[in-house]
Each structure stands twice: as C-alpha cells, then as structure tokens.
C-alpha positions as CSV (number, residue, x, y, z in Angstrom):
1,M,78.3,-28.8,-166.7
2,N,77.3,-32.3,-166.1
3,T,75.4,-34.1,-168.9
4,I,73.6,-37.4,-168.7
5,A,73.2,-39.7,-171.6
6,T,69.5,-40.1,-172.5
7,D,69.8,-43.8,-172.8
8,H,70.1,-43.9,-169.0
9,F,67.1,-41.7,-168.4
10,P,64.1,-43.7,-167.0
11,I,61.6,-42.6,-169.6
12,A,63.8,-41.7,-172.5
13,E,62.3,-44.4,-174.7
14,D,58.9,-42.8,-174.3
15,F,60.1,-39.4,-175.7
16,D,59.7,-40.7,-179.3
17,R,56.2,-42.1,-178.6
18,L,54.6,-39.6,-176.4
19,P,53.9,-36.0,-177.2
20,F,55.1,-33.4,-174.8
21,T,52.6,-33.3,-171.9
22,A,52.4,-31.4,-168.7
23,V,53.3,-33.2,-165.5
24,E,49.7,-33.3,-164.3
25,D,48.6,-35.0,-167.5
26,L,51.3,-37.6,-167.2
27,L,50.3,-38.3,-163.6
28,K,46.6,-38.6,-164.5
29,A,47.6,-41.1,-167.2
30,G,49.4,-43.2,-164.6
31,I,52.9,-42.3,-165.9
32,P,55.6,-41.0,-163.5
33,A,57.0,-37.5,-164.4
34,Y,60.7,-36.6,-164.1
35,F,61.9,-33.0,-163.8
36,A,64.5,-30.8,-162.4
37,D,63.8,-28.6,-159.4
38,P,66.1,-25.8,-158.4
39,R,65.5,-26.6,-154.7
40,F,67.3,-30.0,-155.3
41,P,70.4,-29.3,-157.4
42,E,71.9,-32.7,-156.5
43,G,69.3,-34.7,-158.6
44,Y,65.9,-34.8,-160.2
45,V,62.4,-35.3,-158.9
46,R,60.3,-38.3,-159.8
47,A,56.6,-37.5,-159.2
48,N,54.5,-40.7,-159.0
49,P,50.8,-41.1,-159.9
50,D,50.1,-42.0,-156.2
51,G,51.2,-38.5,-155.2
52,T,54.6,-39.4,-153.8
53,R,57.7,-37.6,-154.9
54,T,61.3,-38.9,-154.8
55,L,64.6,-37.3,-155.3
56,I,66.7,-39.4,-157.7
57,R,70.2,-39.1,-159.1
58,F,72.4,-40.8,-161.6
59,N,75.2,-42.7,-160.0
60,G,77.3,-43.1,-163.1
61,E,75.6,-46.4,-164.1
62,D,72.0,-46.2,-163.2
63,W,69.4,-44.0,-161.4
64,E,69.0,-44.4,-157.7
65,D,66.4,-43.1,-155.2
66,V,68.0,-40.6,-152.7
67,R,65.0,-39.8,-150.5
68,Q,61.3,-39.2,-150.3
69,L,60.3,-35.6,-150.6
C-alpha cells in the first residue's frame, strides 16, 4: 500500500482549523476539495470552486496536475 505524508497534501494544514465538511460545502466556500475516486486509481481528484476537476498525483516531492477531467 502506498502512503503519502500529510505534510505534502495540499490542504493538510487546514485539517486542524476546519471541521469536516462535505465537498459541496467546501466548494461553496471557495475552497478546493480533494478526494479519491475509484475511477482514477493513479491519483486524486481536485474539485475547484469554478466547477473544474483535475486529476492530481504525488510525484515523490510535490503534487502535480495530470489532466483535466
């Protein structure tokens, strides 16, 4: 199993400040939402408040955009 250190996750610093919120609530507040989707096992999905979604993955040093969904 592949684990990723939370210090490299784009919004990890917000986990201590924000209560758990549904994706829709984060997007309405102008905050991108990050989540796993079984259709894209090679990375994670970043949903942006403007409605776009991007497949992202950790390259060992940082997160990179793979492609627009």
